[in-house]
N, C-alpha and C positions, 0 to 999 in steps of 0.2 A: 504493499500499500504506500502510495506516495505521500509526502509530507503535507501537500495541499489537502488531500482526502482525510488525512488524520486531523488536521486542523478543523476541517469542516465537521468532522465527527465530534471533536471536542466542543466546538461551538454549540452544536445541537444538544449536547449534554450540559451546557452551562459552564464549561471549563475554559478558563482564560489560558490561551496558549503562548502569550507573549513571553519571550525570553527562555522558553523551555526547549530542551533538546528533543529529538524524536523519541528517544527511549523514555525520557521523563514524562512526556506527554502521553505516550502509549500506556505506560504504567498507571498514570492517573485515570485514563479511560477504563483500563482494566478494573481498577478499584470501584469506580463509578458503576460499572456494569455488573459488579458482584463477583468478579473473578479474582484470582490471586494476581498481585502486581509483580509478575515474574518475567516480563518480556526480555528475552535474550539470555535467560539463565538456564533453560533446559537444553540438554544435549541429544537425548534419545527418546524421551518420552514426556508427554504432556497429558495431565488428567483434567484438563479444562477444555472439553470438546465444544463448548458454546462460545469460546473466545474467538472474535473475528480476526485476531492477530496470529492465531495458532500456527498456521502453516509457514508464514514468514519468520516467526519466532524460532521454530524448529530448524528451518534452513539455516538461519544465522547462528544458531547454537552449535550446529554441526560444523560450520566453517570455523567458528571460534575454537572448538575442540580440536579440529585438525591442525590449526595453527600452533596450538599449545604442544601437540604431539610432534610436530615437525620442527618447531621453533627452536 
């Protein structure tokens, strides 16, 4: 999801996006929607199937884990 889409989603939820990073904003949206604020922390598994950021989060988590292993 692009940052413009994330900002629009935040605005719809009444969240001020000014000065926040993408990760900070996504985590705030996650909390507002009743999910854990865990964006980019999972590596192989996510138990939040209703989270709209789930697929991009898991992809980024895998990339981060690979970087740690290869780094």
